[in-house]
VEXVEX-6252 format. One line per field, with one value per residue (C-alpha): residue number from 0; residue in three letters; chain; x, y, z. Coordinates in steps of 0.25 Angstrom, whole numbers, plus 5000, padded with zeros to 4 digits. Layout:
% residues N
num c(NUM,...);
residu c(ALA,...);
chaine c(A,...);
px c(X,...);
py c(Y,...);
pz c(Z,...);
% end
This chain:
% residues 94
num c(0,1,2,3,4,5,6,7,8,9,10,11,12,13,14,15,16,17,18,19,20,21,22,23,24,25,26,27,28,29,30,31,32,33,34,35,36,37,38,39,40,41,42,43,44,45,46,47,48,49,50,51,52,53,54,55,56,57,58,59,60,61,62,63,64,65,66,67,68,69,70,71,72,73,74,75,76,77,78,79,80,81,82,83,84,85,86,87,88,89,90,91,92,93);
residu c(MET,ALA,ALA,ASP,LEU,HIS,GLU,LYS,MET,ASP,ARG,TYR,GLU,GLY,LEU,LEU,ALA,ASP,ALA,LEU,ASP,GLU,ALA,ASP,ALA,VAL,PRO,PRO,ALA,GLU,THR,PRO,LEU,GLY,GLU,ALA,ALA,ALA,GLU,TYR,GLU,GLU,MET,ALA,GLN,SER,TYR,LEU,GLU,ASP,GLY,ARG,HIS,PHE,ARG,GLU,GLN,ASP,ASP,PRO,VAL,ASN,ALA,LEU,ALA,ALA,PHE,SER,TYR,GLY,HIS,ALA,TRP,LEU,ASP,ALA,GLY,ALA,ARG,ILE,GLY,LEU,PHE,ASP,VAL,PRO,GLU,THR,GLY,HIS,LEU,PHE,THR,VAL);
chaine c(A,A,A,A,A,A,A,A,A,A,A,A,A,A,A,A,A,A,A,A,A,A,A,A,A,A,A,A,A,A,A,A,A,A,A,A,A,A,A,A,A,A,A,A,A,A,A,A,A,A,A,A,A,A,A,A,A,A,A,A,A,A,A,A,A,A,A,A,A,A,A,A,A,A,A,A,A,A,A,A,A,A,A,A,A,A,A,A,A,A,A,A,A,A);
px c(5014,5002,4991,4998,4994,4980,4977,4980,4972,4960,4960,4964,4951,4942,4951,4946,4932,4929,4937,4926,4914,4920,4921,4912,4915,4914,4913,4899,4899,4895,4908,4923,4927,4916,4921,4935,4928,4920,4933,4941,4929,4929,4944,4945,4932,4939,4951,4942,4935,4950,4957,4944,4946,4961,4957,4950,4961,4969,4979,4980,4991,4982,4971,4976,4984,4968,4962,4974,4973,4957,4959,4969,4958,4948,4959,4965,4951,4947,4959,4956,4941,4935,4930,4923,4930,4933,4944,4947,4949,4955,4950,4955,4969,4962);
py c(4927,4933,4922,4927,4942,4936,4929,4941,4949,4940,4939,4953,4959,4947,4953,4966,4964,4955,4965,4975,4967,4966,4979,4986,5003,5005,5021,5026,5032,5047,5047,5051,5034,5032,5037,5033,5021,5021,5026,5015,5006,5014,5014,4998,4996,5005,4997,4985,4989,4994,4980,4974,4984,4981,4965,4967,4974,4962,4972,4962,4969,4984,4974,4970,4981,4987,4976,4976,4991,4990,4982,4988,4999,4991,4985,4998,5004,4992,4993,5009,5003,5008,4996,4983,4970,4955,4955,4940,4935,4940,4952,4962,4965,4971);
pz c(4908,4899,4905,4921,4915,4911,4925,4933,4923,4925,4939,4942,4934,4944,4956,4952,4949,4962,4968,4965,4967,4980,4986,4991,4996,5010,5010,5007,4993,4997,5004,4999,5002,4996,4984,4986,4985,4972,4966,4969,4963,4952,4947,4951,4942,4933,4932,4930,4920,4911,4917,4907,4898,4898,4896,4882,4878,4880,4890,4902,4908,4908,4913,4925,4929,4929,4936,4947,4948,4949,4960,4966,4968,4976,4983,4989,4991,5000,5007,5011,5016,5003,4996,5007,5002,5005,5015,5010,4996,4984,4980,4992,4998,5013);
% end
């Protein structure tokens, strides 16, 4: 079981990092929707950093949770049109 947890932790960290690289905010930054996109991106980035902290503390359960939550912020933002993201591949559910 532990090997599965560590594999998932690694996979979700990569998924979140790649998704952050691919997501481009659509609305202009100075608009309310642009501010929302920035907040969604900030939350995703914060969860990536948190997950890496948990990994360093040998806490794979919380690391995996943080990586998953971070990706959920980006994926939700993409679904409501805050981000331009690839429509093919495995990074987003659009």
